[in-house]
C-alpha angles and dihedrals in degrees: 000000000000116000118232097188092123111098114249138194107265096188111113125223124215099243133120089241092056092046093050093044088061099034104045097058088046088051091056090046092052094042094058098059089044088055084048092056091042089054090051089053093046093053092044092046089056088049093055143313088248092056090050090051094047089052088065097064096036091048093051092045091055089043089063090065094037092056090048085061089046089055089054089045092054091047090052090049089053093049092044091048094047091055091043091053090053092049094249104127089148087084093060094089091053094045093051093047093052091045092054091049092051096044094052091052091052091046091054090049090051093052093048092047093051094047100043110019107028095065091063092047097043093047090061097050109025128087104272090227093052099037100086092048094046094047094049089051093050094051088058097038096052091062088076092062100095091049091048091051093049089048089053092049091055090048092050089057093047092052096046093046088053092247096118090132087079094057095087094061094069093040094050091052092045094049094044092054092045094051092047093049092046088056093048103039109035096062098013110247132181093013096311117132117265100239096169114196092000090056089076090054094050091047092051094049093050092046091052090053089052091048091055092049092050092052089053090051090050092053091051099041097046093052091241093121091055095040094054097027091237126181093015107098116045096173114141111255112198096193097051093040090053091049092050094045094045090056098033103044096067090038094052091046089049092052094044092050090047095053093038088062088053088053088052088052092053091046090052090049089050087053089065087069089222112134092192092054090050092049094046090050090053090052088052088056086057091049089055089049098047101035093040096056093100091046094054091044093052089044090055089047090053091054092050096044096046091048091048093049090049088053089051090051089239098130092149088071096054099088091044090054093048092049093050092048092047092055091051091045096054091043094055093040091052091056092050092048091050092053093052093044097046091053105031094143091056091050096048090041089067090073095060095239130142130261093263089059090052094049092049091047100052098072089049090050091054093053093045090051091057088048089054091054089053088049092051088064102033097047092056093055092044091053088048086063089048091053091056087059090237091130093153086065088050089055093048091050090049094050094051093047092046095051089055090044094052094047090050092045094048092050097049096044107032104022106030112008108187103161142325089257090057090049091053091051085083086088090067090053093047098048092043089058092047092051097046094049096042093046094049092048096049093044089052091064093222090131094066116114093237093057 
């Protein structure tokens, strides 16, 4: 493995080459766990339609905690990048240590909540027939949370230190282990126990442990640990901890609220008592994951570049950077959407369902694809706000968009259900709101340090 012990210039430049050099490795890193989740759904879909549907709610529930970690991850990226832009990489070791301390505390809280509080909540809202199965799965799945968070912390450092090319190593290992264990544990092959639905949970937890170990190996083998003196000093640093929490708290709350509303959406779909609608909705979650990989990668790149430019005191370049990234984001997302929509039968066929399932799923796929194109624009501008460290504004934007989203969703599922495609059109409403509010705020210039 190539050593990176030689000091490097960590100031970003606003060029397509610089953007792609950060975004493409992140894309591969995001793509692999999405393939991971897709594989889970494929194996569970071949187990039964009910298992595929149940994977929707359990997946979104775990995603609530995962995105909380992602909020902390993005905050760390912003803090890392701000110090990198000001030529102060000495602070990296302190930032990472404080991030690890915070993430482990949140992981413990997530495990305790899932084990002791979630059963009371889920019992009130979940399908009584599915509740025991879903809750048993979640109690296993949540045990992977601390390892996922540590994995994310390592990745935040790699992105901010412009070493994103190493991201894919951990993700490849994690996804490979998960796919293998899904194959072995769900139906019980080659002497392994047949764990059924819970087999996917066990596979995911083990793969997250492997992912964390691989990131540690990368830090040691590349010389990055030695270069930046990482994982040596664990002394509490009040200043850095306050910086991380100030940026991350609104961001984590924003992400949790956002995904919780998605959980509400899946619970409302479950209330239709239509197993096919549940299963189709879970496949749409996979469409968002697979087709949106470029969007999330470019969004992360926006956060890093804006933070870095702010650290360089080059605020006049921020809107130019966001615009360039937005154009690349929508271009790549359009290609991905075209692939899925040109071959919808092939995509739905992966889940082992009948022709009726495919025919019902295609109109929903069309609507979701338009929603993804909206997201490819809106998410870039929202992460531009994140990069300015004005995460309270992020939270305000999210709350306004979500209120509109929930009213729309409630009306078209509970009050006036027309079709599943109409229900999923709520994504267009949500991302339109996110874009308008983020765009107006950034164009106003209120985020600039002199204002």
